[in-house]
C-alpha positions as CSV (number, residue, x, y, z in Angstrom):
1,M,-31.5,-119.8,-139.9
2,T,-32.0,-122.3,-137.0
3,N,-30.4,-122.4,-133.7
4,F,-27.9,-124.3,-135.1
5,A,-26.0,-121.4,-136.8
6,D,-24.7,-118.1,-136.2
7,P,-25.9,-116.0,-138.9
8,S,-23.6,-112.9,-138.1
9,S,-20.3,-115.1,-138.5
10,I,-20.8,-116.4,-141.8
11,V,-17.7,-116.5,-144.2
12,V,-17.9,-117.0,-148.0
13,I,-14.5,-119.0,-149.2
14,R,-13.5,-118.0,-152.7
15,R,-10.5,-119.0,-154.7
16,F,-8.5,-117.2,-157.1
17,P,-5.3,-117.7,-158.7
18,E,-3.2,-116.3,-155.8
19,G,-4.8,-118.2,-153.2
20,Q,-8.3,-118.2,-151.4
21,R,-10.0,-115.4,-149.8
22,R,-12.3,-115.4,-146.8
23,I,-15.2,-112.7,-147.2
24,A,-17.0,-112.0,-144.1
25,F,-20.9,-111.9,-144.4
26,D,-23.1,-110.6,-141.7
27,Y,-26.5,-112.3,-142.9
28,P,-28.7,-110.3,-140.3
29,A,-27.4,-106.9,-141.2
30,V,-28.1,-107.7,-144.5
31,V,-31.4,-108.9,-144.0
32,D,-32.5,-106.1,-142.1
33,G,-31.3,-103.6,-144.6
34,T,-28.7,-101.9,-142.6
35,R,-25.7,-103.4,-144.8
36,I,-27.8,-104.3,-148.1
37,E,-24.4,-103.1,-150.0
38,D,-22.5,-106.1,-148.2
39,N,-24.6,-108.5,-150.3
40,I,-22.6,-111.0,-151.9
41,Y,-23.1,-112.6,-155.2
42,L,-21.9,-116.3,-155.2
43,E,-20.0,-117.4,-157.6
44,S,-19.3,-120.8,-159.0
45,G,-17.0,-122.8,-156.7
46,D,-17.6,-120.8,-153.2
47,V,-18.1,-122.1,-150.2
48,V,-20.4,-120.9,-147.5
49,F,-19.2,-121.4,-143.9
50,V,-21.9,-121.2,-141.4
51,P,-20.5,-121.8,-138.0
52,W,-22.0,-123.3,-134.9
53,P,-23.0,-120.5,-132.3
54,L,-20.9,-120.1,-129.8
55,A,-21.9,-121.6,-126.3
56,P,-23.6,-119.5,-124.0
């Protein structure tokens, strides 16, 4: 990650027949092992949104 991303606010947008769903993904918690069960397998068509960090 860079200073131009907020890894704790990542969202995976996945489309379903009934509409799209936003799945929150806390990258730091998955990487450090505290929430490894929240790891997400990406599927074809998924969009990964990594927002800018909030201004200090």
